[in-house]
C-alpha positions, -999 to 999 in steps of 0.1 A, spaced: 276 39 279 307 55 264 320 47 229 351 31 245 332 9 270 306 0 243 336 -11 220 351 -30 249 319 -50 256 314 -59 220 350 -71 218 344 -93 248 312 -107 237 328 -116 203 356 -133 222 333 -153 242 313 -164 211 341 -172 190 361 -196 216 333 -222 220 328 -224 183 366 -228 176 365 -256 202 335 -272 186 350 -271 152 378 -296 161 389 -315 141 387 -296 109 412 -318 92 428 -353 94 446 -364 128 480 -379 121 486 -409 141 524 -415 148 527 -452 156 562 -456 170 565 -491 158 571 -512 127 543 -522 106 528 -556 112 536 -557 151 511 -558 179 510 -521 185 507 -512 149 479 -538 143 458 -527 174 463 -489 166 454 -493 130 422 -508 142 416 -478 161 425 -455 132 404 -475 106 373 -474 127 374 -438 147 362 -416 117 325 -419 124 330 -409 160 356 -383 156 344 -368 123 379 -369 107 403 -395 92 433 -408 112 461 -417 89 488 -438 105 525 -429 101 548 -456 113 582 -442 128 599 -471 145 632 -472 163 650 -475 197 620 -491 215 594 -468 203 611 -437 213 620 -423 179 583 -418 169 576 -405 203 604 -380 201 589 -367 168 554 -365 183 566 -346 212 579 -318 189 547 -314 169 523 -286 178 500 -292 206 468 -285 185 452 -319 185 463 -329 151 490 -351 159 488 -381 184 508 -410 193 508 -442 213 526 -456 244 527 -487 264 546 -497 295 579 -500 275 582 -463 276 582 -462 313 609 -489 314 630 -472 287 628 -439 307 640 -455 339 667 -474 323 681 -444 307 672 -454 269 653 -421 265 650 -388 285 613 -387 272 589 -396 301 551 -405 299 542 -371 314 559 -353 286 526 -360 268 489 -356 276 474 -390 281 440 -392 262 426 -428 264 439 -462 272 424 -484 246 436 -520 249 450 -544 273 467 -578 268 469 -597 301 502 -612 308 505 -648 323 530 -665 344 535 -696 323 552 -727 336 568 -757 319 558 -792 331 573 -798 365 570 -825 393 575 -798 420 545 -776 412 513 -774 390 495 -747 407 505 -711 417 504 -720 455 527 -749 449 549 -728 429 551 -700 454 561 -726 480 588 -742 460 602 -708 448 604 -694 482 622 -726 494 646 -724 464 657 -687 459 676 -679 429 670 -714 413 639 -707 392 648 -697 357 625 -669 344 623 -662 306 620 -625 300 630 -596 276 657 -582 298 651 -544 305 617 -547 289 580 -550 299 583 -587 306 612 -581 329 592 -556 348 564 -580 351 586 -607 365 601 -583 391 568 -572 403 560 -609 409 593 -613 428 585 -581 447 550 -591 455 556 -627 467 592 -623 481 609 -644 455 642 -643 436 643 -656 400 674 -664 377 666 -644 346 671 -655 313 667 -629 284 649 -635 251 640 -610 223 604 -618 221 575 -637 235 578 -666 209 613 -673 218 606 -674 255 577 -698 249 595 -721 228 623 -723 252 598 -732 279 581 -759 258 618 -774 251 625 -776 288 652 -748 287 633 -726 312 612 -732 343 587 -702 339 582 -672 317 561 -643 312 537 -648 282 502 -642 267 474 -662 257 480 -658 219 515 -673 223 509 -698 250 473 -712 247 479 -739 222 508 -753 243 486 -752 273 457 -769 255 482 -797 243 493 -803 279 529 -790 272 525 -758 294 506 -746 323 491 -711 331 499 -705 368 483 -672 371 472 -643 351 479 -605 357 443 -593 355 423 -579 381 395 -603 373 396 -636 357 400 -636 320 370 -650 299 394 -668 275 410 -686 305 384 -688 331 400 -715 351 433 -695 356 435 -677 390 445 -639 392 473 -628 415 446 -609 433 434 -641 446 466 -647 464 466 -612 481 486 -591 455 465 -570 430 490 -573 403 479 -555 371 503 -571 346 492 -560 311 507 -546 280 484 -516 275 483 -494 245 470 -459 249 467 -426 228 485 -395 238 490 -360 225 519 -336 226 515 -317 260 495 -285 261 466 -292 237 435 -272 245 413 -290 270 383 -289 246 404 -306 221 415 -334 244 380 -339 256 366 -342 220 391 -370 213 385 -387 245 348 -388 239 353 -403 202 378 -429 216 353 -439 243 324 -442 219 347 -462 196 356 -486 225 319 -495 227 315 -503 190 309 -540 184 329 -541 152 360 -525 169 356 -548 199 355 -579 176 385 -567 156 406 -561 187 398 -593 203 407 -612 170 441 -594 172 445 -609 207 437 -580 231 409 -568 252 392 -536 250 398 -518 283 390 -481 279 402 -456 305 397 -418 299 422 -389 306 420 -390 344 419 -428 348 448 -434 322 470 -407 337 464 -423 373 473 -457 358 506 -444 344 515 -425 374 511 -457 397 530 -478 371 558 -453 370 561 -455 408 563 -493 405 590 -490 378 610 -468 398 610 -490 427 623 -517 406 650 -498 389 678 -518 403 663 -549 391 656 -536 356 691 -519 351 709 -533 321 
């Protein structure tokens, strides 16, 4: 062996030895979590539960930095500019896809590397009391016979609007949309008789259903929800609608695969932790972990649906 080839072999061996060791050393410091929403909201609450419980599984702290603004896009813009080294993460939900399609932002979900979907909050089709329908089958029959007459409460241009449009498309319906800022406002309008139906969740609507003031017609989960076992899914009527507000963790695009895999494994282990599950459930959400590939596929499928409904969602 010549001196030159001997040195080359040593350099190659050193490179091979160093690369795995570097990957295995991640994380060497805290991982900053940019939550693009205000403190105290649903995303902030659920993501702080992640941040507060992940250290034993990741081996590093995860301080939360709130950067709210423009429907979550201000914080995501900042995250997209950070180094793709695994030391900055952020959070997305369906609202980003709607914001992209409606022109609120030029950011898209695939400008990031999806790491893990953490929580899902199934959305319900909630109805006020009516003499015309009390079940989903009766509602479909009535709505098909009266196109454009059913008033549907949503956040115009937001995720509830998307979910209502998916129901319209799936069952060949036509709603009369009424916009409200938040779920609480929609539900109060429904209880007051100012709406026929609305998109809601169990935390905002369950007490009124239990009191006999409202009625859950169907739930946008693929299987019946334990908290409302008598409420049918849309799948039971031939349409596998997955109507959730999901919250997942992403990285700036281009982080090393080993880094992404390490964080994914930590999040998956966290998702099986009883304390984390209890805290998430107490905050009104379900733990529904999906890793990198499954989360990417979910976002891609949802993006196609959002694009197909762009005319409905346009401001």
